[in-house]
N, C-alpha and C positions, 0 to 999 in steps of 0.2 A: 321562161315563165311559164310558157303555157304548159309545158308537160309538169311542173309543181301541182297549178292548178289542177291539173287532170288528175293526178295522183292524189291531190287533198279531195278529189269528189267523187273519186273510186273507195275511196277507204271511209268517205262518210256514207256512200251507198251500201258498202261491205256493212258496216256498225250497223245502220237502220235494218237490214233484212235482217242482221243477227239477232237485234232487240225483238224484233216484229217473227221471228219463228217460233214455229207451235211445237213443241216437246210433246209426243204421246208414248206413254208408260203402260205398256200391257203387261199385267200382272194377272201370275196363278198361282195358284198355292193346292194343292191336293194332297191329303191324307187317308191312308185304308190303313187301318191297323198299324203295324209297325212300320208300314213304308211312307214314307214321306219324301214330296218331292214340289219345289217352289222354282218359280222361272220371272225375270223382269228383264224385258225387253225396251229398250229405249229406241227411238224411232224420231226422226224429223226429213224434211225436203220429201216427201211422199215414200219413206222409205230408202232412199237415197245413203242415207246417214244412219247406221242400225248398229248397236250394241246390245251384246244380250249376257244377263249373269245369270247363271242356270245351279241351282244345288241339287241333283240327283238324288244325295244319299245323306239324310240323318238319323243317326242311329246311336245308342246308349252303348258303351264301353262295358262288355262285362269284366273285363280283369284290373279297371282303373275309374274312377268315379270323373270319367268325364263325357262328352260327345263328339263322335267324329262326324264330322260335316266335310263332304265333298262338292269342292267348288269346281264351276267351268265356266271362263269368262273370254269375251272376244268378240268381235267386230261380225261373226257371223254366226249362224245358229249352230250348223255342223261343220266339223271339217277342220283341214290342219289349223286354221286361222285361230282356233279356240285352245286356252290352254287353262289344263286340269291341276286343281289341287287337292288335298286333302289336309285336314286342322283338326286339334284336340281344342277342346273348349273345357276348363274347367268352372267350378263355382267362382273361384275367386277371379275368373274372367269376368264375370257376370256382375261381380260386386265391384271391379274396378270402373265397370263402365256406367252403372248407376253411380258410382261417386264423382265420376265424369261429370256426368248429366247434370248432377245435382247441384256441382259448382259453377257450372255452368249457366245454367237457369238463375242463380243467386246474384250472378256478379252482371249479366247483362240486362241493362235496365229496360224495360220493358218490351221484354222479348216476346211475352205472351201477344202483344199490340201488335209487333211486327209480324209475328207466326198470322194472325188471324187476320191481317189485311191478305196477307199474301193468299191464303187458301182461299180466300173469297175469291180471288182469280182463276181459282184450281177447278176442272169440270171431271165430272166424274160420269163414264157411260157403259154402256152391257153389263152391268156389275150383276152376278148370278153366284149365289150362297146358296150351297144346297146340302144338307147334313142328312146323314143316317145314323144312328145309333142305336143301341139296345143296354140295359145293363144287367139282363136277366131274371129281372124281375115283372112282369106284366103290367101292374100296378106302381112299381116306383118308375118304370118304364113311362108310362101315362104323364105321372107327374113332372117328370124332367122334359116331357117334351113341353108342357107348358110355359116352363121356367126357360126354356129353349128358346120360345118365340117371344116372350119378354126380355129377354136378352137381345136378341136380333133386333126388334124394334127399336130396343133404345141404344142399339148403336146406330141404326139407319137413321135415326132422328139425330143423333149426335153430329153424324158425317153431313147430313143436310143442312145443320145450323152454321156449320165452320164450311162446308165447301158447295159447289153446285153440281144437284144432282139432276141431269140432263134427262134421265127418262127413270120411270119406277122399275126398281130393283127387282129380280127374278130369284126368288128366295122359296125352300120347301124344307121340311124335316120330317122325316121317313121311322116311324117308328119299328125298331124289332125285339118282338117280344121273347123269342125261342130263344135267343141267346146274347154274350156280351158282344158288343160290335161298336166300333166308331169309324167313321167315313165322313167326309167332307170335300166338297170343291169351291173352292174361291177363287171367281175372277172378274176382272173389270181393266178399263182402260182411263187412265189418267191424264189429263192433257192442259198445256199452261205455254205461257211464252216465257220465251228464256228473259227478255228484258223485267217481265216481271220478278224474276227471280233473282236476277243480279240486282236490281233492286233491294229485295228483302237482304242482299246477302252485303250490301253499303251498309245498311240502316243497322245491321249488326255487328258489324265492323267498326263502326262509329260508336255503337255501345259499348261496346267491349272495350277498346282503346280506352276510351272514358273512364270505365271501372278498375282500368288495369293500371292506369297513370301512375307511375311509381310505388308498382306491386308487383314486382317483378319475381317475388319470392313464390308466388303462386304455382308458377308451373314447376318447381322444385318440391313443393309440398306432396307432388302427386304419388302415390306409391310405384315404383318401378314394375313395368310390367313383367310377369314373365313370358318366356318366348315360348310362341306357339310351334309345336313340332308340326313340319310343312314339310310335302315331300311329294315330289313330281310326279303325276301319272302319264302314262303313255295317252298321246291323243290318237 
């Protein structure tokens, strides 16, 4: 009897530990002309648990209307633990994703409220958003700078309404008057507790089940997904 109580107590403590565990998401997106780079790292328990998803290459294929995306994911930032793959995405893939998202939002009752309730628990720190661009004409570049600041301010305001901005974002827009140029760097740290994410997942699943009770044909109406070309790369 004692060992049963001990096991139950251990499981309860472990469950509470998981629920109150805070996840940190380190986001980095960098674009310099034709070179793009994105990296997302999930970290918990002061870095003891760590998972990295990295996209070192994003480029348009010249011989076909697709975009090549090289991906690297694993438990370590570098080394043999990471797995590298390359995938081609076409316009049909984007249309399929948008169609699936539209149907999901239409059939999950109250999803907007569920999402807003979860985002209110999400914190953002150390946001950096630096841009440097030019369109080859000084007058047009100057006007574009004003539009850029308006867009950035509007996006930051929208983020602040949905999530908690713990400090003021660090932003800049640098004009390049001499030639055409596009460059930006975006970094931030997003944090939330696993318990809040689990609760949002339960609520979504509950309304999903209610919306699709007796409507199994929904999943058969989705268009068949084309198989992505995926090839393993040497790590």
